[in-house]
C-alpha positions as CSV (number, residue, x, y, z in Angstrom):
1,M,-2.8,-16.0,-63.5
2,D,-4.6,-19.0,-64.6
3,F,-6.5,-21.6,-62.5
4,Y,-3.5,-23.9,-62.2
5,E,-1.4,-21.2,-60.6
6,V,-4.2,-20.4,-58.0
7,N,-4.4,-24.1,-57.4
8,K,-0.6,-24.4,-56.7
9,F,-0.8,-21.5,-54.2
10,A,-3.8,-22.9,-52.4
11,G,-2.2,-26.4,-52.3
12,A,1.1,-24.9,-50.9
13,L,-0.9,-23.0,-48.2
14,F,-2.9,-26.0,-47.3
15,G,0.2,-28.2,-47.2
16,A,2.0,-25.8,-44.9
17,G,-1.0,-25.7,-42.6
18,I,-1.1,-29.6,-42.4
19,W,2.7,-29.6,-41.8
20,A,2.4,-27.1,-38.9
21,M,-0.4,-29.2,-37.3
22,A,1.6,-32.4,-37.6
23,V,4.7,-30.8,-36.1
24,G,2.6,-29.4,-33.2
25,M,1.1,-32.9,-32.5
26,A,4.5,-34.6,-32.7
27,A,5.9,-32.0,-30.2
28,S,3.0,-32.5,-27.8
29,F,3.9,-36.2,-27.7
30,V,7.6,-35.5,-27.0
31,F,7.0,-32.6,-24.5
32,A,3.9,-33.8,-22.8
33,P,3.0,-31.3,-20.0
34,E,2.3,-32.7,-16.5
35,M,-0.7,-31.0,-14.9
36,P,-0.5,-30.6,-11.2
37,A,-3.3,-31.9,-9.0
38,K,-3.8,-28.4,-7.6
39,P,-3.0,-25.4,-9.8
40,G,-0.5,-22.8,-8.5
41,F,2.8,-22.8,-6.7
42,A,3.6,-23.6,-3.1
43,V,5.9,-20.9,-1.7
44,A,7.9,-21.9,1.3
45,V,8.1,-18.9,3.7
46,E,10.7,-19.3,6.5
47,G,9.2,-18.7,9.9
48,A,5.6,-18.5,8.7
49,G,3.4,-19.9,11.4
50,G,0.2,-18.1,10.7
51,A,-2.0,-16.7,13.4
52,E,-0.2,-18.7,16.2
53,T,3.1,-17.0,15.3
54,A,1.5,-13.5,15.2
55,K,0.0,-14.1,18.7
56,A,3.2,-15.3,20.1
57,A,5.2,-12.4,18.7
58,A,6.6,-9.9,21.1
59,P,4.4,-6.8,21.7
60,A,5.4,-3.8,19.7
61,T,7.4,-1.1,21.4
62,P,5.0,1.7,22.6
63,I,5.1,4.9,20.5
64,E,6.2,6.9,23.5
65,E,9.4,4.8,23.6
66,R,10.0,4.9,19.9
67,L,9.6,8.7,19.9
68,K,12.6,9.0,22.2
69,T,14.9,7.7,19.5
70,A,13.0,9.1,16.5
71,D,14.5,11.6,14.1
72,A,12.4,14.3,12.4
73,A,14.9,14.5,9.5
74,R,14.5,10.8,8.7
75,G,10.7,11.4,9.1
76,Q,10.8,14.2,6.5
77,K,12.5,11.8,4.1
78,D,9.9,9.1,4.8
79,F,7.2,11.8,4.4
80,A,8.1,11.8,0.7
81,K,5.7,8.8,0.4
82,C,2.9,11.0,1.9
83,A,3.8,14.1,-0.1
84,S,2.2,12.8,-3.3
85,C,-1.2,13.2,-1.6
86,H,-0.7,15.6,1.3
87,T,0.9,19.1,1.7
88,P,2.9,19.9,4.9
89,E,3.1,23.7,4.5
90,K,1.0,26.0,6.6
91,G,-2.0,27.4,4.7
92,A,-1.5,25.1,1.7
93,G,-4.5,23.6,0.1
94,A,-5.4,19.9,-0.1
95,K,-4.2,17.6,-2.7
96,V,-5.9,14.1,-2.8
97,G,-5.5,14.2,1.0
98,P,-5.8,17.1,3.4
99,N,-3.1,19.4,4.4
100,L,-1.2,18.1,7.5
101,W,0.0,21.3,9.2
102,G,-0.9,21.1,12.9
103,V,-2.3,17.6,12.6
104,V,-0.6,16.2,15.8
105,A,-3.0,17.0,18.7
106,G,-5.3,18.6,16.2
107,P,-8.9,17.6,15.5
108,K,-9.5,14.7,13.2
109,A,-11.1,15.7,10.0
110,H,-9.7,19.2,10.6
111,M,-9.6,20.7,7.1
112,E,-12.6,22.8,6.2
113,G,-14.1,21.9,2.8
114,F,-12.2,18.7,2.4
115,K,-14.4,15.6,1.7
116,Y,-13.4,13.1,4.3
117,S,-14.6,9.5,4.3
118,S,-17.6,8.9,6.5
119,G,-15.6,7.1,9.2
120,M,-13.1,10.0,9.5
121,A,-15.8,12.6,9.4
122,E,-17.7,10.9,12.3
123,R,-14.5,11.0,14.3
124,G,-14.1,14.7,13.6
125,K,-17.7,15.4,14.6
126,A,-17.1,13.5,17.8
127,G,-14.3,15.9,18.7
128,E,-11.6,13.3,18.6
129,K,-8.0,14.6,18.4
130,W,-5.0,13.0,16.8
131,T,-2.9,11.6,19.6
132,F,0.5,10.1,19.1
133,A,-1.0,6.6,19.7
134,D,-3.8,7.2,17.2
135,L,-1.3,8.5,14.6
136,D,0.8,5.4,15.2
137,K,-2.1,3.1,14.7
138,F,-3.4,5.0,11.6
139,L,0.0,5.1,10.0
140,T,0.3,1.3,10.6
141,D,-2.8,0.4,8.7
142,P,-5.2,3.3,7.8
143,K,-8.0,1.0,6.6
144,A,-8.0,-1.0,9.8
145,F,-8.0,2.1,12.0
146,V,-10.7,4.0,10.1
147,P,-12.8,1.5,8.2
148,G,-13.9,3.0,4.9
149,T,-11.1,5.5,4.7
150,A,-10.3,6.8,1.2
151,M,-6.6,6.8,2.0
152,G,-5.1,4.3,-0.4
153,F,-1.7,4.1,1.4
154,A,-0.9,0.7,2.9
155,G,0.9,2.1,5.9
156,F,4.4,2.1,7.4
157,K,5.0,-1.4,8.7
158,D,8.3,-0.4,10.5
159,G,7.6,1.1,13.9
160,A,10.8,3.2,13.8
161,D,9.7,4.8,10.4
162,R,6.3,5.6,11.9
163,A,7.9,7.3,14.9
164,D,10.2,9.3,12.6
165,V,7.1,10.5,10.5
166,I,5.1,11.3,13.6
167,L,8.0,13.3,15.0
168,Y,8.2,15.2,11.7
169,L,4.4,15.8,11.7
170,R,4.7,17.1,15.2
171,S,7.2,19.8,13.8
172,L,4.5,21.0,11.4
173,A,3.0,23.5,13.8
174,D,3.5,27.0,15.1
175,A,4.0,25.5,18.6
176,P,4.7,21.8,18.5
177,V,3.0,19.8,21.3
178,A,5.1,18.3,24.0
179,L,6.3,14.7,23.6
180,P,4.6,12.1,25.7
181,N,6.5,10.8,28.8
């Protein structure tokens, strides 16, 4: 290949680059983007009133009432979300989270050798027990109930689902505790 052939290839490559730039500039004039004053999208949420709406919302039904209509079989199905980190069988070891056999009315931070978060460990040392109300609050938002908890689960937002899971957890015992009145 001689000098003229190399010159033709370089010229063709250079010409193609100039052509691509010219087409890009022409397209930017034809399709000029409009930049918004504030970046992002406004999402209209029906019924969103912020903190005022949350305060005005009706109070949640107490766990004692929800347990009357709860179903342990549905709770066992909902427990599938928990089973990736917790074991329900008696005597089973821990996974990422502790074993949950006998958790209802049992001591918090109950499993020997399991490394609990400092917040949960303090509750266990204080002798606190898992009440139905505490389980309801914890399963609603674990990080709000025990600040610093290592539990990554966001919680069950539906009160009926929480009651079902709590009723299922209650069944995980040699002698399940009585339901509250």
